[in-house]
N, C-alpha and C positions, 0 to 999 in steps of 0.2 A: 486589551487584554491581548490582543494578536502580537503586539510588540514582546510579550513575555518570551516568545520564541526566540527573537533575537538575542535575549538576555542567556538562552539555554545552547546558543551555538549556531542556531539555524537562521535563515533569513525568512522574515513573514513576507517580504514582497515577493520571494522566488516560491514560496510555499503556496501561496494564494494562485500563482500560475500552474505549478505543477499539480497540486492536489484538488483545489477547489475549480479550477478550470478545466484543466486537461484531463486529469484521472476521472473526475465526475462526468465529464462528457463522453469519454471512451473507454470505459472500464472493459479489462479483458480483451480488448482489441489490439492484437499483435501489431506492432509498428506503430501503434498510436499512445497506447498505456504504457508509459515508462515503468510504472509500478511491477509489472510482470516481466521486465526486461532486466535481467542481470548478466547479460552478456553471456560469454562462453563458459561463465561459471555454472550456471543452472538451465534447465529447460521447465520453463513453467507453464507453457502453452503447447497444444498439440501441433500448433502452427510454426513453432521454432525448430531449428536446426538439431538434431540429437547427435552429441558427440558421445565415443564411447565410455569416458569417465563419468559420465551422466547416471550409469548405473549404481554409482554410489552416493548420488546427490541426497538420498534420503537419510544419510548419514552426515555427510560434510557440511550441507547446507546449514542446518542448525548452528554449527559453530561459527560459521561465516556471518550468519545474522548479526550475530555481536559485533561486527565490525562496522554496522551501518551508521552508528552516530559517528564514530571515528572518522569514517569517508565523509560523511556530511560535514563534521567542522573543517576538515583540512583541505576538502578536493570539491566535493560538488559543488558548492554554492559560487566558488571562486570560477569554476569551470564553466558552468552555465552562464555566469554574469559576462566571463570572456568571450565566449563564442556566440551570445544572445540566442541560445537555443536550448529547449529542453526536449531531448528526444528528437524527434522528428517536427517539433513545431518551434518556430521562430517566435520569441517573444521581446519586447521592447526593453532595452536596458535601464534601469532605474535613473532618474534623474532628480535634481533639487532635493526635496524632501526625503523621497525614497532612497536615493543615493546616501544622504546624510545617514538614515537610520540604518542604512545596510553597513557603513563603514562605522558608525557609532556602535552599533550591536557586536560586531566582531571585535572591537577593541575592547569594550565591555567585557564579553565573555572570555577572552584571552587573558585580560587581567585578572578577573575573578578566578578562573580556571587554573592559571600558571603563575602569572606577575606576582600576585599579592601572596599566593601561599608559599611561592618559592623565597620570599624575604624572610618568612616567619619558621620554614622547614626544610629539611634537605630534598634536594632537586628530585632524588630517586623516590623519595616519598611521595612527594606530590604527582609523579607521574604514575605510581602504582595505583594510587587512589583515583586518579583520573582515568585510568585503564579500565579499573574494575566498575566505576560508575557508568562510564561511557559503553562498556560492553553489556551491563546489564539493561541500560536503556535501549541498545540496540536490539537485542533478543526481544525485550517487551514490545517495542515498537513493530519489528517485523511480524512478529508471531501473531498480534492483534490485527493486522492489517491482511495477512497471509489467509487467516483463518475466514476472513469474509469473502475472498475472491479465489484462491488458491487450493480449492477443496475439490474432491470427486464430484460434488452435485452442482458445481457452478460449471456455465456454460463458457464456451470461447469461441463466439460467433465470428465469421469472417465478412467483410463487405463483398459486395458481387459487383461486376462491371455493369454500368449504364450506357444507354446508346451513344452518349456523347462523349465516351473514354473515360468518364469519372467512375467514383466508386459511392457506394451508400450501404448501409444497413437494411437488412429485410423486415426489421421490426421497428415499431415505435420507440421513442426515448424511453418512456416510462417502464414499457415490458422488457427493453433491453436491462434496465436496471435490476429488476427483478430475477431476471434469468441468470444474470453474472453474479449475483450477490447472495450470500447466505448468512442469516443470524444464528446467534448461538448464545446459549446460557439466558434465554430471555426471562425465566423466572429467578434469576440470581440477583437479589438487591445489591449485593456485595460487588459482583461484575460490573452491574449499570453504574454504580458510583465509581468505582475504582477506573472504569475505561471510558467514564464521561458519555456511556450511551453507544460507544462504538460496537457493542456486541448487537445491537441493532441497526447492522450495517442496510438494511434494505430501506428502512424508514430513513436513515441518514441520507441516503443518495436520493431519495425521491422528496422528501424534505428537510433539506440540509438548513435551511434558514429557520427552521423550529426548534425552539430550545427542547434538549435531549430529553428532559425530564416527562416529556409527553410521547416519548416512543413506546412505551410499554402499551398505552391506550391505543396509539396509532397502528402498532404492530397487528392488533385484533381486526381493526377496520381494514387495513391492507390486505390481510390473508383471506377475509372473508370475500373483499372484491376481486381476488386474484380467483377464489374458488368459484366464484360465480362467473367470472368471463373464460374459465378453462385455463389460466396461467399458472404454471408450477411454481409455488412457493416453499422454500427450502428452509429449514432450521435444523441446529444441532441441539438437543435439549441440554447438554452439558458442556462445558469448557474442555473436557477430556476427549470428549466425541469429535469435536471440532479438530482438537490436535490430532487425532487418528485418522481422519479424514484427509487432513493435509499431508500427512506422511503417506497414506495411500496415494494421493494426487502425484506426489514426487515419484512414488515409486512406478506409476503407471506411465508417467511422463520419461522415465527412464529406459524404458523398454522400446526395443526396436519395432514397434508396432506400426502399421500404416495408420495414418492420421483417418482414415475413414473408418476403421475399426474402433475408435474410440467413442462409445456413446453412453454418455451420462456417467462416466468414470468407470464404466464397466468393459472388460476386454470381449469383442465378439468372438 
């Protein structure tokens, strides 16, 4: 089933490294989690540098989200493969079967998206249809993942220096997952079906190898355990509430506020 991603223009090999390994290990850690790094275009973490034009990111980032899939199709996978890195993390370049799947997937995707359609329709019509489909895909993908991590309730902890000169997080892995992740629309069967359980991001991060149909039941257990151990567990009751929270987060990150004054999404 993972190979279906290759048919849609992505690389299942690189996605496994980028998302399953790196993001799930270091969510919301600046410099480690590439999902919160959009370069100069936006400021998603309080630990990132602020530029003057970020004051408008609550408006223009929604438009830029639509270019995620296009950038992924034409640049990201090829660039990561060429440099052998994803963000700050070095990855092994695919070999043998993995390399064959990477190349074959790209050939099949570009053939289905452009080659075959252009044999039957005008080139401009094919490009227009691709642009619309890719833009919608980019917005959906971006928004779903942003609502889980880049909201005012999510935390952005930073590592601390150790005596040996290294860095480490101050909380255990499971606690870190809960603190940096937020569920939304847990009661919506439509959202759960359409998103494949990704609205239960806390449970997805804690139990990524368990089928998502069990997430609704798991969420009650996780929420109860967090309450027993005094760990904050956040959820947005509706999809709209999560959207508002993401916009609020973008607005807070756009302000020239000292990092120490950003507490749980509120300005001191």
